[in-house]
C-alpha positions in Angstrom: 0.0 0.0 0.0 1.5 3.3 -1.1 1.0 6.0 1.5 1.1 9.7 1.0 4.5 11.2 2.1 2.9 13.0 5.0 1.6 9.7 6.3 5.0 8.0 5.9 6.6 10.8 7.9 4.0 10.5 10.7 4.4 6.8 10.9 8.2 7.0 10.8 8.1 9.5 13.7 5.8 7.1 15.6 8.1 4.1 15.2 11.1 6.2 16.3 9.2 7.4 19.3 8.3 3.8 20.3 11.9 2.6 19.8 13.0 5.2 22.2 10.5 4.1 24.8 7.8 6.6 24.0 4.1 6.2 24.2 1.8 7.0 21.2 -1.9 7.2 20.5 -3.0 5.6 17.2 -6.3 4.6 15.5 -7.3 1.0 15.2 -10.4 -0.6 13.6 -12.2 -0.6 16.9 -11.0 2.3 19.2 -8.0 4.5 19.6 -5.1 2.6 21.1 -2.4 3.6 23.6 0.8 2.0 22.4 4.3 1.2 23.7 6.9 -1.4 22.9 6.0 -4.5 24.9 9.7 -5.3 25.5 10.4 -1.9 27.1 9.6 -2.1 30.9 9.7 1.7 31.6 7.4 2.4 28.6 4.9 -0.2 29.9 5.0 1.4 33.3 4.2 4.7 31.7 1.1 3.1 30.1 -0.2 2.1 33.5 0.5 5.5 35.0 -1.0 7.4 32.1 -4.3 5.4 32.3 -4.3 5.2 36.1 -4.5 1.4 35.7 -3.4 -1.2 38.2 -0.4 -3.2 37.1 -2.4 -6.3 38.0 -4.6 -5.6 35.0 -3.1 -7.1 31.8 -2.4 -5.0 28.7 -3.7 -6.3 25.4 -1.1 -6.8 22.7 -1.4 -6.0 18.9 0.5 -8.0 16.3 1.1 -7.7 12.6 1.3 -11.4 11.7 1.2 -14.9 13.0 4.9 -15.1 13.6 4.6 -12.4 16.2 1.8 -14.3 17.9 4.2 -17.2 18.3 6.7 -15.0 20.1 4.3 -13.9 22.8 2.2 -17.0 23.3 2.9 -20.6 24.1 0.9 -21.6 21.1 -2.9 -21.7 20.6 -5.6 -24.3 20.9 -7.3 -25.6 17.7 -10.2 -23.4 18.5 -8.0 -20.3 18.8 -6.2 -21.0 15.6 -9.5 -21.5 13.8 -10.9 -18.2 15.2 -7.8 -16.3 14.2 -8.0 -17.7 10.7 -11.6 -16.6 10.4 -11.5 -13.2 12.2 -8.0 -11.8 11.9 -7.4 -9.1 11.1 -10.5 -7.9 12.9 -12.3 -7.1 16.2 -11.5 -10.3 18.1 -9.0 -10.5 20.9 -7.9 -14.0 21.9 -6.6 -14.8 25.4 -3.9 -17.5 25.1 -1.2 -19.0 27.3 1.8 -16.6 27.3 5.3 -17.2 26.3 7.7 -17.7 29.3 9.7 -14.8 28.0 6.8 -12.3 28.1 7.1 -9.6 30.7 4.7 -9.7 33.7 4.1 -6.0 33.0 2.2 -7.0 29.9 0.2 -9.8 31.5 -0.5 -8.3 34.9 1.3 -11.3 36.5 -1.1 -13.8 34.8 0.0 -16.8 32.7 -2.0 -15.6 29.8 -1.8 -12.8 27.2 -4.6 -11.1 25.2 -3.6 -10.7 21.6 -5.2 -9.3 18.4 -4.3 -8.5 14.8 -6.3 -5.3 14.1 -7.9 -4.6 10.7 -6.2 -1.2 10.3 -3.0 -0.4 8.5 -1.6 2.1 11.1 -1.1 -0.4 14.0 -0.2 -3.1 11.6 2.6 -0.9 10.2 3.8 0.0 13.7 3.9 -3.6 14.9 5.6 -4.8 11.6 8.3 -2.2 12.1 8.8 -2.5 15.8 7.3 -5.8 17.0 4.2 -6.4 19.1 2.8 -3.2 20.8 0.3 -2.6 23.5 -3.3 -1.9 22.3 -5.1 -0.8 25.4 -7.8 1.9 24.8 -6.6 5.5 24.9 -8.5 6.8 27.9 -8.3 6.9 31.6 -9.2 3.6 33.3 -12.9 3.5 34.3 -13.8 6.4 32.0 -15.9 6.1 28.8 -14.1 5.2 25.5 -13.0 8.3 23.7 -14.0 8.3 20.0 -12.0 11.2 18.5 -8.4 12.4 18.7 -9.3 15.8 20.1 -11.1 14.3 23.1 -8.1 12.0 23.7 -5.6 14.9 23.5 -7.8 16.9 26.0 -7.8 14.0 28.5 -4.3 12.6 28.1 -2.5 15.7 26.9 1.2 16.0 27.5 1.4 12.5 29.2 1.5 11.0 25.6 4.5 11.7 23.4 2.8 11.5 20.0 -0.7 11.4 18.5 -1.1 9.7 15.1 -3.8 11.4 13.1 -3.4 9.7 9.7 -5.5 6.7 8.7 -9.2 5.9 9.0 -10.9 6.7 12.3 -12.0 3.8 14.5 -15.5 2.4 14.2 -16.1 3.1 17.9 -16.8 -0.4 19.3 -14.3 -2.4 21.3 -13.2 -5.8 20.3 -14.7 -9.0 21.7 -12.4 -10.8 24.1 -12.5 -14.6 24.2 -10.4 -16.9 26.4 -9.3 -19.9 24.3 -7.3 -21.5 27.1 -10.3 -23.4 28.3 -11.9 -26.4 26.6 -14.9 -24.3 25.6 -14.2 -20.7 24.5 -15.1 -18.3 27.4 -16.4 -14.8 26.8 -14.5 -12.1 28.7 -16.0 -9.1 27.0 -18.7 -8.8 24.3 -17.7 -6.3 21.6 -18.0 -5.8 17.9 -18.1 -9.5 17.2 -21.1 -11.4 18.6 -20.0 -14.2 20.9 -22.9 -16.4 19.6 -21.1 -16.3 16.2 -17.8 -17.3 17.9 -19.5 -20.3 19.5 -21.3 -21.2 16.3 -18.1 -21.4 14.2 -16.6 -23.5 17.0 -19.5 -25.9 16.6 -21.0 -25.0 20.0 
């Protein structure tokens, strides 16, 4: 996909920011995300501080491809693989067993990780250039989702290093989160993808 030069400059600035441990806001197919390099501990700590989020609450991770999934998980169940094939890229977050090497700051100390491949070229580009990034919503914990960049800048302001404005705006509904570490997929949060559809494609 050939991007306008202004978009390329903005994305290059964002990647450089993330490499240096910065925090960026970016659009996804669902909501705006608050992103940091998942291998950078201080950057992850900043995400928690910016959101006012407990470090016992895991941070969802966005990936660009299946190879990145394999670096942060300990594999997926047949159901998880099938769901990823059907709905990625898209509004489905899968909770899988984490890789032993994944930081506890990402997982909130749990042995699982929430992972998604978004259907939006901005986070896909960032993850492809940098590696997996956090994809938690760009707002204060416990507050309503913010649906435009001006509202996010008003709430988070100087706590964030860079706001990406290029690319399509989010559709405004969060992803559906499904735990596939159990024998039967377990709904964690209903979102853009109906859970009944998830169960149906799993033959349940």
